[in-house]
FIVO-890848 format. One line per field, with one value per atom (N, C-alpha, C): residue number from 0; residue in three letters; atom name; z, y, x. Coordinates in Angstrom, 2 decimals. Layout:
marfi [NUM:...] $
fidren [ala:...] $
vexvex [CA:...] $
zz [Z:...] $
yy [Y:...] $
xx [X:...] $
//
This chain:
marfi [0:0:0:1:1:1:2:2:2:3:3:3:4:4:4:5:5:5:6:6:6:7:7:7:8:8:8:9:9:9:10:10:10:11:11:11:12:12:12:13:13:13:14:14:14:15:15:15:16:16:16:17:17:17:18:18:18:19:19:19:20:20:20:21:21:21:22:22:22:23:23:23:24:24:24:25:25:25:26:26:26:27:27:27:28:28:28:29:29:29:30:30:30:31:31:31:32:32:32:33:33:33:34:34:34:35:35:35:36:36:36:37:37:37:38:38:38:39:39:39:40:40:40:41:41:41:42:42:42:43:43:43:44:44:44:45:45:45:46:46:46:47:47:47:48:48:48:49:49:49:50:50:50:51:51:51:52:52:52:53:53:53:54:54:54:55:55:55:56:56:56:57:57:57:58:58:58:59:59:59:60:60:60:61:61:61:62:62:62:63:63:63:64:64:64:65:65:65:66:66:66:67:67:67:68:68:68:69:69:69:70:70:70:71:71:71:72:72:72:73:73:73:74:74:74:75:75:75:76:76:76:77:77:77:78:78:78:79:79:79:80:80:80:81:81:81:82:82:82:83:83:83:84:84:84:85:85:85:86:86:86:87:87:87:88:88:88:89:89:89:90:90:90:91:91:91:92:92:92:93:93:93:94:94:94:95:95:95:96:96:96:97:97:97:98:98:98:99:99:99:100:100:100:101:101:101:102:102:102:103:103:103:104:104:104:105:105:105:106:106:106:107:107:107:108:108:108:109:109:109:110:110:110:111:111:111:112:112:112:113:113:113:114:114:114:115:115:115:116:116:116:117:117:117:118:118:118:119:119:119:120:120:120:121:121:121:122:122:122:123:123:123:124:124:124:125:125:125:126:126:126:127:127:127:128:128:128:129:129:129:130:130:130:131:131:131:132:132:132:133:133:133:134:134:134:135:135:135:136:136:136:137:137:137:138:138:138:139:139:139:140:140:140:141:141:141:142:142:142:143:143:143:144:144:144:145:145:145:146:146:146:147:147:147:148:148:148:149:149:149:150:150:150:151:151:151:152:152:152:153:153:153:154:154:154:155:155:155:156:156:156:157:157:157:158:158:158:159:159:159:160:160:160:161:161:161:162:162:162:163:163:163:164:164:164:165:165:165:166:166:166:167:167:167:168:168:168:169:169:169:170:170:170:171:171:171:172:172:172:173:173:173:174:174:174:175:175:175:176:176:176:177:177:177:178:178:178:179:179:179:180:180:180:181:181:181:182:182:182:183:183:183:184:184:184:185:185:185:186:186:186:187:187:187:188:188:188:189:189:189:190:190:190:191:191:191:192:192:192:193:193:193:194:194:194:195:195:195:196:196:196:197:197:197:198:198:198:199:199:199] $
fidren [met:met:met:lys:lys:lys:lys:lys:lys:phe:phe:phe:ala:ala:ala:phe:phe:phe:leu:leu:leu:leu:leu:leu:ile:ile:ile:ile:ile:ile:cys:cys:cys:val:val:val:thr:thr:thr:ser:ser:ser:leu:leu:leu:phe:phe:phe:leu:leu:leu:val:val:val:asn:asn:asn:thr:thr:thr:ser:ser:ser:tyr:tyr:tyr:ala:ala:ala:ser:ser:ser:pro:pro:pro:leu:leu:leu:pro:pro:pro:ala:ala:ala:gly:gly:gly:phe:phe:phe:gly:gly:gly:gly:gly:gly:pro:pro:pro:asn:asn:asn:val:val:val:glu:glu:glu:asp:asp:asp:tyr:tyr:tyr:leu:leu:leu:asp:asp:asp:asn:asn:asn:tyr:tyr:tyr:gly:gly:gly:phe:phe:phe:asn:asn:asn:tyr:tyr:tyr:thr:thr:thr:gln:gln:gln:ile:ile:ile:lys:lys:lys:pro:pro:pro:thr:thr:thr:leu:leu:leu:phe:phe:phe:thr:thr:thr:gly:gly:gly:ser:ser:ser:trp:trp:trp:asn:asn:asn:tyr:tyr:tyr:thr:thr:thr:ala:ala:ala:ile:ile:ile:ala:ala:ala:tyr:tyr:tyr:glu:glu:glu:ala:ala:ala:ala:ala:ala:asn:asn:asn:ile:ile:ile:asn:asn:asn:asn:asn:asn:ile:ile:ile:glu:glu:glu:gln:gln:gln:asn:asn:asn:gly:gly:gly:ser:ser:ser:thr:thr:thr:thr:thr:thr:phe:phe:phe:thr:thr:thr:thr:thr:thr:asn:asn:asn:asn:asn:asn:val:val:val:ser:ser:ser:asn:asn:asn:phe:phe:phe:gly:gly:gly:lys:lys:lys:trp:trp:trp:asp:asp:asp:leu:leu:leu:val:val:val:asn:asn:asn:phe:phe:phe:asn:asn:asn:thr:thr:thr:asp:asp:asp:glu:glu:glu:leu:leu:leu:phe:phe:phe:phe:phe:phe:lys:lys:lys:asp:asp:asp:thr:thr:thr:thr:thr:thr:asp:asp:asp:asn:asn:asn:asp:asp:asp:pro:pro:pro:lys:lys:lys:ile:ile:ile:ser:ser:ser:ile:ile:ile:asn:asn:asn:ser:ser:ser:gln:gln:gln:asn:asn:asn:pro:pro:pro:ile:ile:ile:ala:ala:ala:phe:phe:phe:lys:lys:lys:phe:phe:phe:phe:phe:phe:leu:leu:leu:ile:ile:ile:asn:asn:asn:glu:glu:glu:ser:ser:ser:thr:thr:thr:ser:ser:ser:leu:leu:leu:gly:gly:gly:tyr:tyr:tyr:leu:leu:leu:asn:asn:asn:asn:asn:asn:leu:leu:leu:thr:thr:thr:ile:ile:ile:glu:glu:glu:lys:lys:lys:gly:gly:gly:ser:ser:ser:ile:ile:ile:ile:ile:ile:val:val:val:gly:gly:gly:trp:trp:trp:asn:asn:asn:asp:asp:asp:asn:asn:asn:leu:leu:leu:leu:leu:leu:asn:asn:asn:glu:glu:glu:gly:gly:gly:asp:asp:asp:ala:ala:ala:asp:asp:asp:tyr:tyr:tyr:asp:asp:asp:asp:asp:asp:leu:leu:leu:ile:ile:ile:thr:thr:thr:ala:ala:ala:phe:phe:phe:thr:thr:thr:ala:ala:ala:ser:ser:ser:pro:pro:pro:ile:ile:ile:pro:pro:pro:glu:glu:glu:pro:pro:pro:ala:ala:ala:thr:thr:thr:met:met:met:ile:ile:ile:leu:leu:leu:phe:phe:phe:gly:gly:gly:ile:ile:ile:ser:ser:ser:leu:leu:leu:leu:leu:leu:gly:gly:gly:leu:leu:leu:ala:ala:ala:gly:gly:gly:ile:ile:ile:ser:ser:ser:arg:arg:arg:lys:lys:lys:lys:lys:lys:ser:ser:ser] $
vexvex [N:CA:C:N:CA:C:N:CA:C:N:CA:C:N:CA:C:N:CA:C:N:CA:C:N:CA:C:N:CA:C:N:CA:C:N:CA:C:N:CA:C:N:CA:C:N:CA:C:N:CA:C:N:CA:C:N:CA:C:N:CA:C:N:CA:C:N:CA:C:N:CA:C:N:CA:C:N:CA:C:N:CA:C:N:CA:C:N:CA:C:N:CA:C:N:CA:C:N:CA:C:N:CA:C:N:CA:C:N:CA:C:N:CA:C:N:CA:C:N:CA:C:N:CA:C:N:CA:C:N:CA:C:N:CA:C:N:CA:C:N:CA:C:N:CA:C:N:CA:C:N:CA:C:N:CA:C:N:CA:C:N:CA:C:N:CA:C:N:CA:C:N:CA:C:N:CA:C:N:CA:C:N:CA:C:N:CA:C:N:CA:C:N:CA:C:N:CA:C:N:CA:C:N:CA:C:N:CA:C:N:CA:C:N:CA:C:N:CA:C:N:CA:C:N:CA:C:N:CA:C:N:CA:C:N:CA:C:N:CA:C:N:CA:C:N:CA:C:N:CA:C:N:CA:C:N:CA:C:N:CA:C:N:CA:C:N:CA:C:N:CA:C:N:CA:C:N:CA:C:N:CA:C:N:CA:C:N:CA:C:N:CA:C:N:CA:C:N:CA:C:N:CA:C:N:CA:C:N:CA:C:N:CA:C:N:CA:C:N:CA:C:N:CA:C:N:CA:C:N:CA:C:N:CA:C:N:CA:C:N:CA:C:N:CA:C:N:CA:C:N:CA:C:N:CA:C:N:CA:C:N:CA:C:N:CA:C:N:CA:C:N:CA:C:N:CA:C:N:CA:C:N:CA:C:N:CA:C:N:CA:C:N:CA:C:N:CA:C:N:CA:C:N:CA:C:N:CA:C:N:CA:C:N:CA:C:N:CA:C:N:CA:C:N:CA:C:N:CA:C:N:CA:C:N:CA:C:N:CA:C:N:CA:C:N:CA:C:N:CA:C:N:CA:C:N:CA:C:N:CA:C:N:CA:C:N:CA:C:N:CA:C:N:CA:C:N:CA:C:N:CA:C:N:CA:C:N:CA:C:N:CA:C:N:CA:C:N:CA:C:N:CA:C:N:CA:C:N:CA:C:N:CA:C:N:CA:C:N:CA:C:N:CA:C:N:CA:C:N:CA:C:N:CA:C:N:CA:C:N:CA:C:N:CA:C:N:CA:C:N:CA:C:N:CA:C:N:CA:C:N:CA:C:N:CA:C:N:CA:C:N:CA:C:N:CA:C:N:CA:C:N:CA:C:N:CA:C:N:CA:C:N:CA:C:N:CA:C:N:CA:C:N:CA:C:N:CA:C:N:CA:C:N:CA:C:N:CA:C:N:CA:C:N:CA:C:N:CA:C:N:CA:C:N:CA:C:N:CA:C:N:CA:C:N:CA:C:N:CA:C:N:CA:C:N:CA:C:N:CA:C:N:CA:C:N:CA:C:N:CA:C:N:CA:C:N:CA:C:N:CA:C:N:CA:C:N:CA:C:N:CA:C:N:CA:C:N:CA:C] $
zz [165.46:164.83:163.31:162.76:161.32:160.91:161.75:161.47:161.46:162.43:162.54:161.30:160.87:159.69:158.44:158.34:157.21:157.17:158.36:158.44:158.11:158.55:158.27:156.77:156.09:154.64:153.93:154.37:153.77:153.97:155.17:155.48:154.61:154.50:153.71:152.24:151.73:150.35:150.09:151.03:150.89:150.83:151.70:151.70:150.38:149.87:148.61:147.46:147.46:146.40:146.50:147.73:147.92:147.43:147.80:147.41:145.91:145.27:143.83:143.08:143.67:143.02:143.00:144.00:144.03:143.25:142.92:142.27:140.78:140.21:138.79:138.58:137.46:137.19:136.94:136.84:136.60:135.27:135.22:133.94:133.08:131.81:130.93:131.50:131.46:131.99:133.51:134.09:135.56:136.17:135.39:135.96:135.91:135.34:135.25:133.81:133.46:132.07:131.66:132.60:132.21:133.23:132.87:133.69:135.07:135.09:136.37:137.34:136.83:137.69:138.26:137.44:137.95:139.09:138.89:139.92:141.19:141.05:142.20:142.94:142.16:142.75:143.57:143.18:143.88:144.78:145.13:146.21:145.86:144.60:144.21:144.53:145.04:145.17:143.99:143.03:141.77:141.27:140.36:139.65:138.16:137.34:135.90:135.45:134.62:134.14:132.61:132.04:130.59:130.05:128.77:128.19:128.54:128.97:129.53:128.56:128.39:127.59:128.53:128.38:129.25:128.76:129.70:129.41:130.52:130.23:131.24:131.46:132.58:132.87:133.76:133.36:134.09:134.21:135.38:135.53:135.13:134.46:134.07:134.15:134.37:134.39:134.03:133.38:133.11:134.39:134.74:135.99:135.79:134.64:134.42:132.96:132.55:131.21:131.19:130.16:130.05:128.69:127.66:126.28:125.97:125.08:124.54:123.46:122.83:121.85:122.51:121.71:122.22:122.04:123.17:123.14:123.67:123.00:123.36:123.68:124.50:124.64:124.05:123.15:122.49:122.86:123.08:123.35:122.56:121.79:120.95:120.01:119.53:118.60:119.24:120.57:121.28:122.17:122.33:123.21:124.66:125.50:126.92:127.74:127.36:128.04:127.00:127.23:126.33:127.11:126.68:127.31:126.95:126.00:125.60:126.57:127.40:128.41:129.56:130.64:131.71:132.86:132.60:133.67:134.26:133.49:134.04:134.40:134.41:134.90:136.35:136.70:138.07:138.27:137.25:137.33:136.56:137.20:136.62:135.49:134.45:133.37:133.31:132.60:132.58:131.17:130.99:129.69:129.92:129.06:129.08:127.86:128.12:127.03:126.28:126.81:126.08:124.86:124.92:123.82:123.22:123.85:123.41:123.51:123.07:123.08:123.35:123.90:124.11:123.15:122.52:121.59:122.08:121.99:122.32:121.01:120.93:119.69:119.96:119.25:119.21:118.08:118.41:117.39:116.75:117.47:116.94:115.72:115.83:114.72:113.80:114.11:113.32:113.17:114.25:114.24:114.29:113.84:113.92:115.36:115.61:116.99:117.27:118.51:118.90:120.02:119.80:120.84:122.04:123.24:124.46:124.51:123.80:123.78:122.62:121.95:120.87:121.43:122.76:123.43:122.70:122.18:121.44:122.41:122.50:123.48:123.19:121.93:121.60:122.12:122.26:122.61:124.12:124.83:126.20:127.16:128.41:129.53:130.58:131.27:132.26:133.61:134.67:136.03:136.96:137.74:138.76:140.04:140.67:141.90:143.09:143.95:145.05:146.35:146.46:147.66:147.20:147.86:147.53:147.74:146.82:146.85:146.57:147.36:147.15:146.45:145.50:144.75:145.23:146.00:146.57:145.52:144.39:143.37:142.61:142.82:142.21:143.29:144.22:145.32:146.05:146.29:147.02:146.36:145.04:144.32:144.74:145.09:145.54:144.40:144.12:143.18:144.01:143.91:144.79:144.42:145.44:145.23:144.18:143.27:142.19:140.93:141.01:139.81:138.86:137.62:136.61:136.10:136.11:135.54:134.14:133.20:131.82:131.40:130.93:130.38:128.87:128.23:126.78:126.16:125.10:124.36:123.01:122.76:121.56:120.29:120.39:119.20:118.46:117.84:117.25:115.85:115.10:113.75:113.64:114.73:114.72:115.66:115.81:116.84:118.18:118.94:120.17:121.28:122.17:123.36:124.42:124.23:125.10:126.56:126.86:128.27:128.82:127.94:128.31:129.35:129.36:130.30:129.57:128.25:127.47:127.88:128.34:128.92:129.86:131.13:132.14:132.66:132.63:132.91:133.95:134.84:135.86:135.51:135.70:135.43:136.70:137.09:138.23:137.79:138.07:137.62:138.27:137.48:137.97:137.52:138.33:137.87:137.48:136.38:135.96:136.50:137.14:137.68:136.60:136.93:135.99:135.90:134.78:134.64:135.80:136.25:137.35:138.63:138.88:140.04:139.96:138.76:138.58:138.78:138.32:138.49:139.98:140.73:142.17:142.87:142.45:143.04:142.77:141.55:141.20:142.00:142.18:142.98:144.43:144.96:146.31:146.46:145.49:145.53:145.49:144.65:144.57:145.89:146.52:147.82:148.87:148.90:149.86:149.61:148.33:147.98:148.47:148.33:148.79:150.29:151.04:152.49:152.95:152.30:152.70:152.41:151.35:151.03:152.10:152.52:153.55:154.85:155.20:156.45:156.38:155.20:155.07:154.97] $
yy [57.92:58.36:58.46:57.43:57.43:58.61:58.92:60.03:61.36:61.49:62.71:62.86:61.76:61.79:62.15:61.60:61.88:63.36:63.90:65.33:66.22:65.81:66.58:66.64:65.51:65.47:66.39:66.36:67.23:68.70:69.05:70.46:70.92:70.09:70.44:70.58:69.66:69.71:70.96:71.34:72.55:73.78:73.84:74.98:75.08:73.94:73.93:74.44:74.00:74.46:75.94:76.46:77.88:78.67:78.21:78.92:78.92:77.77:77.70:78.57:78.77:79.63:81.07:81.46:82.80:82.87:81.72:81.72:82.05:81.95:82.23:83.67:84.29:85.66:85.79:87.03:87.29:86.67:86.03:85.53:86.70:86.41:87.43:87.90:89.24:89.80:89.87:90.55:90.60:91.53:92.18:92.95:94.45:94.92:96.36:96.81:97.88:98.32:99.07:99.39:100.05:99.78:100.16:99.86:100.56:101.74:102.44:101.65:100.99:100.16:99.01:98.42:97.33:97.84:98.99:99.57:99.88:100.41:100.74:99.45:98.47:97.21:96.49:96.65:95.91:96.81:97.97:98.78:99.54:99.83:100.61:102.09:102.70:104.17:104.62:105.32:105.58:106.98:107.42:108.68:108.40:108.84:108.64:109.61:109.12:109.93:109.92:110.84:110.92:109.70:109.41:108.29:108.37:107.24:107.21:106.55:107.17:106.56:105.74:104.41:103.55:103.48:103.64:103.44:102.57:101.94:101.13:99.80:99.18:97.83:97.85:97.08:97.02:95.58:95.25:93.99:94.26:93.31:93.50:92.17:92.26:91.08:91.46:90.55:90.75:90.39:91.20:90.97:90.76:91.17:91.01:91.24:90.78:91.05:90.92:91.52:91.46:90.99:91.22:91.00:89.53:89.31:87.97:87.68:88.72:88.53:88.06:87.42:86.98:88.10:88.60:89.69:89.19:89.57:89.12:90.29:90.01:90.90:90.15:90.81:90.18:90.89:90.10:90.61:89.75:90.41:89.70:88.70:89.06:88.18:87.01:86.89:85.80:86.34:85.57:85.97:85.70:86.73:86.56:86.42:87.12:87.01:86.98:86.15:86.08:85.78:86.36:86.08:84.70:84.03:82.67:81.62:82.02:81.12:81.98:82.05:82.99:82.36:81.22:80.48:81.25:82.16:82.92:84.34:84.68:85.99:86.14:87.30:87.50:87.10:86.52:86.18:87.21:87.74:88.85:88.40:89.18:89.01:90.30:90.29:91.44:91.93:93.23:93.84:95.03:95.16:96.33:97.18:98.29:99.13:99.85:99.79:100.38:99.54:98.26:97.34:96.61:96.69:95.88:96.70:96.11:96.79:95.75:96.23:95.36:95.80:94.81:95.09:94.41:95.13:94.60:94.35:93.22:92.87:92.15:92.59:91.85:90.86:89.59:88.56:88.13:88.27:87.85:88.67:89.98:90.87:91.13:90.51:90.67:92.14:92.92:94.31:94.38:95.51:95.63:95.70:95.19:95.25:96.69:97.12:98.49:98.49:99.26:99.39:100.13:99.66:100.35:101.75:101.96:103.28:104.13:103.67:104.50:105.72:105.68:106.74:107.04:105.99:106.09:106.21:107.38:107.55:106.71:106.22:105.36:103.96:103.57:102.20:101.99:102.97:102.75:103.86:103.44:104.38:103.99:105.00:104.77:105.30:104.52:104.90:104.68:105.71:105.62:105.11:104.10:103.51:104.25:104.81:105.66:104.90:103.68:102.85:101.39:100.65:99.22:98.50:97.60:96.91:95.42:94.55:93.10:92.61:91.69:91.12:89.70:89.48:88.18:87.10:87.47:86.47:86.02:86.72:86.33:85.99:85.13:84.70:85.88:86.93:88.13:88.80:88.78:89.50:90.97:91.53:92.92:93.84:94.82:95.87:97.04:97.29:98.26:99.70:100.56:101.99:102.46:103.31:103.77:102.94:101.80:100.99:101.69:101.23:101.80:100.69:100.97:100.05:100.56:99.65:100.01:99.27:100.04:99.45:99.49:98.35:98.21:98.22:98.98:99.02:98.36:97.24:96.45:96.82:97.76:98.11:99.29:99.07:100.18:100.54:99.56:99.84:100.06:99.85:100.01:101.13:101.32:102.23:101.54:102.06:101.37:101.51:100.52:100.62:101.50:101.77:102.73:102.34:101.03:100.63:100.36:100.11:99.91:98.82:97.83:96.73:95.39:95.48:94.23:93.43:94.12:93.46:94.49:94.16:95.09:94.55:95.42:95.00:95.92:95.34:96.12:96.18:97.36:97.59:98.13:97.52:97.99:98.15:99.34:99.61:98.66:98.23:97.36:97.98:98.89:99.68:98.82:99.25:98.62:99.48:98.86:99.64:100.50:101.78:102.68:102.34:102.69:102.42:102.96:104.18:104.79:103.95:103.48:102.63:101.36:100.76:99.53:99.76:100.92:101.25:101.39:102.12:102.26:100.92:100.08:98.74:97.95:98.05:97.36:97.84:99.19:99.77:99.28:99.21:98.73:97.28:96.47:95.06:94.96:95.80:95.80:96.25:97.23:97.71:96.63:95.91:94.81:93.70:93.44:92.42:92.83:94.14:94.64:94.54:94.87:94.77:93.33:92.42:91.00:90.49:90.96:90.55:91.03:92.27:92.85:92.05:91.71:90.95:89.59:88.96:87.63:87.70] $
xx [77.46:78.70:78.53:77.82:77.61:76.73:75.70:74.83:75.61:76.52:77.35:78.23:78.85:79.71:78.88:77.66:76.79:76.40:76.06:75.70:76.88:78.07:79.28:79.55:79.37:79.58:78.58:77.32:76.29:76.64:77.11:77.46:78.62:79.67:80.85:80.46:79.64:79.19:78.38:77.51:76.69:77.56:78.57:79.47:80.22:80.65:81.37:80.50:79.23:78.31:78.05:77.91:77.69:78.90:80.10:81.32:81.51:81.23:81.46:80.46:79.27:78.31:78.80:79.56:80.14:81.45:82.03:83.33:83.23:82.04:81.90:81.45:81.86:81.47:79.98:79.54:78.14:77.74:76.58:76.08:75.59:75.37:74.83:73.49:73.30:72.07:72.09:73.06:73.17:72.16:71.34:70.25:70.46:71.55:71.75:71.79:71.10:71.07:72.33:73.22:74.49:75.58:76.81:77.96:77.86:77.27:77.12:76.25:75.20:74.37:75.18:76.05:76.89:77.77:78.42:79.32:78.54:77.34:76.50:76.07:75.64:75.13:76.19:77.46:78.53:79.37:78.82:79.39:80.65:80.90:82.06:81.88:82.94:83.00:83.86:83.25:83.94:83.68:84.56:84.39:84.61:83.65:83.88:84.96:85.88:86.98:86.99:87.77:87.87:88.61:88.47:89.23:90.71:91.26:92.60:93.58:94.73:95.80:96.68:96.64:97.43:98.88:99.81:101.23:101.82:102.95:103.61:102.90:103.17:102.71:101.48:100.47:99.20:98.74:98.18:97.45:96.00:95.39:94.00:93.25:91.93:91.08:89.67:88.97:87.55:86.79:85.78:85.06:83.56:83.01:81.56:81.24:80.05:79.56:78.04:77.44:75.99:75.55:76.34:75.92:75.68:74.71:74.49:75.53:76.08:77.13:78.41:79.27:80.57:81.58:82.11:83.10:84.43:85.51:86.85:87.78:88.81:89.96:91.15:91.88:93.03:94.32:95.36:96.71:97.67:98.55:99.51:98.84:97.64:96.96:96.23:96.32:95.66:94.56:93.50:92.40:92.76:92.70:93.00:91.71:90.65:89.36:88.25:87.24:86.10:84.83:83.75:82.46:81.96:82.63:82.28:82.80:83.80:84.36:84.86:84.08:84.34:85.15:85.78:86.46:87.65:88.25:89.40:89.03:87.74:87.33:87.80:88.36:88.83:90.27:90.91:92.34:93.12:94.17:94.91:95.83:95.88:96.87:97.68:98.79:99.71:99.90:99.88:100.17:101.08:102.09:102.97:102.61:101.95:101.47:102.60:103.82:104.94:105.31:104.95:105.34:104.14:102.99:101.84:100.56:99.46:98.19:97.09:95.99:94.81:93.71:93.07:91.99:90.71:89.60:88.27:87.54:86.81:86.15:84.83:83.79:82.53:82.62:82.83:83.03:81.72:80.60:79.31:78.91:79.07:78.73:79.90:81.04:82.27:82.66:82.45:82.89:84.40:84.97:86.43:86.91:88.10:88.62:89.09:88.87:89.16:90.22:91.27:92.32:91.77:92.15:91.71:92.32:93.43:94.05:93.57:92.53:91.97:91.25:90.95:90.23:88.91:88.32:87.07:85.89:85.25:84.16:82.92:82.80:81.68:81.90:83.18:83.51:83.70:84.25:84.66:84.18:83.94:83.80:84.82:85.40:86.45:86.01:86.33:85.95:87.14:87.47:88.52:87.90:88.52:88.00:88.62:87.74:88.18:88.43:87.87:88.07:88.22:89.09:89.23:87.91:87.59:86.31:86.54:85.89:85.99:84.73:84.92:83.81:83.60:82.53:82.24:82.04:81.43:81.14:82.38:83.51:84.79:85.81:85.39:86.27:86.91:86.09:86.53:87.73:87.75:88.77:88.73:89.87:89.94:90.36:89.52:89.86:90.39:91.68:92.33:91.95:92.03:91.86:92.87:92.43:93.31:93.22:92.52:92.32:91.36:91.35:90.44:89.55:88.23:87.26:86.91:86.94:86.61:85.35:84.35:83.14:83.19:82.90:82.97:81.58:81.41:80.16:80.36:79.70:80.06:79.29:78.33:77.54:78.16:79.29:80.02:79.52:79.04:78.62:77.12:76.37:74.94:74.54:73.24:72.74:73.01:73.96:74.39:73.39:73.38:72.55:73.19:74.48:75.21:75.16:75.19:75.17:76.58:77.53:78.93:79.13:78.24:78.40:78.59:78.86:78.98:80.22:81.25:82.41:83.05:83.13:83.66:84.97:85.99:87.37:88.00:88.81:89.51:91.00:91.60:93.02:93.69:94.81:95.58:97.03:97.59:98.96:99.95:100.92:101.99:103.31:103.88:105.04:106.22:106.89:108.14:109.30:110.30:111.43:112.07:112.30:112.95:114.43:115.11:116.55:117.38:117.06:117.83:117.67:116.46:116.21:117.04:117.09:117.85:119.34:119.83:121.27:121.60:120.75:120.97:120.93:120.00:119.89:121.17:121.70:122.94:124.13:124.22:125.30:125.23:124.02:123.81:124.28:123.98:124.42:125.95:126.58:128.04:128.66:128.02:128.49:128.41:127.30:127.15:128.16:128.44:129.42:130.81:131.13:132.43:132.59:131.53:131.55:131.76:131.03:131.19:132.57:133.24:134.60:135.57:135.40:136.30:136.19:134.95:134.77:135.42:135.35:135.93:137.44] $
//
């Protein structure tokens, strides 16, 4: 019985170690010289698209990086994702581009921060995801069909390596109810309230 319990503990511990190894994002130098290699390596079905102007509400998360430099994403003056601490890679954050903006910055070289809506072709590449894809190394995080993958190139003031894999981020639209929709919803609630009053 003691042997069985000991073996069970070893098995559970092994499973935990295996799972935690997949729970962390890719380390620097994941083996691909550019963002397209990353997308191919992890089974994405994608189409490269022109620089995209983001509007409305979007969920976003960092999913991979390659650079030795420290690269950050900033929102409202605060860092939301950084290659210096990848513990929250794969966890969704929310930005409303109608009122806010996201900035990418190479802090190691002290380059200027660049807005994702700058549509700067030197800084970003955009890819539309054609099929939902799960990332095993991020606890099977699902990147839904219609999401946009953004590859960041951090060498803006120098001769760039043009790999766009220095910080890779996923964006999924999170629609905000339109005013007309909210009005209809309010009218429906009032109607239900009126019906319940009549019944009582």
